[in-house]
N, C-alpha and C positions, 0 to 999 in steps of 0.2 A: 490556198483555203480549201477545206475538204466539205463535201456534201454528206459526209457519213453522219449518221444519226447518233445523238448522244447515248453513251452507254447508260445502262438501266441497273437499279439495284439487284435485279434477278441475275445478273452477269457475275456477281461476286458471292463467295460463301464465308469469307472472313471480312468482319468490319471492326473498326475501332473509332471511338468517338474522340475529337480533339477539341480542346479550348482555344478559342481565339482571345487575343489580349487587346487592351485599349490601343496600344502603340503600334499594332498590326496594321490600322487603318494608315493609308497614305493620304496625301492632301487631296485626292479626288474622292474620299469617303468610302473606299472599298479595300480589301486586304491586298498589299503590296505583292508583286510577283514573287518576290523572294521568300515570303511567308508560305505560299503555297509549296515550295520546294522544301522548306524547313519541315513543314507538317508531314509531307509525303516521306521524307527521309527518316523522321522520327518514327512513324509508323512502321516502316520497313525494319528499321533497327530494333524497336520494341519487340516485333514479332520474332526476330532472329535470337534475340536475347532470351525471351520469355519461352518460345516454343522450341527453339533449336539449340539453346544452351550455349550460345556464342559468348565467349569470354572476350569482352571487348578490351580488357586490361592486360591480361596475361596469356592470351591465346597465341598459337603460333601462326596463325592465319588471320588476315583482316580483308575485308571488302573494300574496294576502291571503286570510284564511280566515274567510268570514262565516257557515259553518254546519258543525256537525259532531254526530255522535250516535254512541253505541257501545252494542252489546248484548253483555252479559257471560254467558257460558255455562258455563265452567269455570275454576276459580282456576288461576292460574299463579303461580310463586314462584321466587326465586332458589334454586338455580342453573339454572333451566330455559333451555334454549337454543332459544326457539321461531323459528319461520319465519312471516313475513308474506308472504300472497299478495296481489297487488294488480292491479286491472283498472279501466278506465275505462267508465263507464256512459251518460255523456253528454259530448259535447265541442261546446262553443259557439264563438262568436267570440272571447270573452274569457274565458270560464269552462269550468271541467271539474269533473265529477263522479267522484269515485273510490269504489270499493268494495274494502275491505280486509278480510282476516280474518287472525287470528293463530291458529296451529297449535302445539299442544305437539308435541315431537319425537316422530314415530312415530304420531301420531293423525291419522285421516283427517277428522275433524270439527272445525269451528273451536271455539276456546275463546272467542274474542271476534270481533265483527264491527263494522266501522267504516264509516260514511259521511261523507265529507270533501269539502268544496267549495273549490275556489281560483278566485279571480278576479283576473285580471291587471290591474294598474293601472300608470299612469306613475310612475316613481320620485319624480319632482320634484312631481308634483300627484297625490297618492293618491286624489284624488276623481274622477279621470278613468280609466275602463277603456280598455284598450288590447288589440289583438289579441294572442292567444298567439304567442309568438316562433315562427318557422317551424321551428327545430331541436326546440324543445319539442313543438309540435304533431306532427311527424313521429314522435316517440318516443312520445307518447300515443295516437296512431292505431294503433301497433304492438300495444297492449294493450288496445285498445277492443273492447268486445263489445255484441252487440244487447241493449238494455234490455227 
């Protein structure tokens, strides 16, 4: 367990609102853990497509996820409409480390914080890393912060 203070909205410059669904709640009445990951993953990929021009169907490079972790701080539940803040904390030749936080509407402190790593690989040989595509790299640089 960490004593680290929750991240705040001011820590992020890029935000995207996400919708929760009725079936996202688990038997305990809050979003199931897997839903958080699906929402974080969707925000990352929407950003790469919209801002970086990533071609998820025909592009020669694709991002695979070798590592994630999440810290849950406050429960969220349907019908919440949380916002996800996203930034890049490390940008390498073929990999990127994202830091994301999910905020309940109106809250300044994060309800959940996620660490997410993408490694870009060749679509036809997924064992071979490739440089991050230029458009994607430019988009990632716009939300990069000093670690």
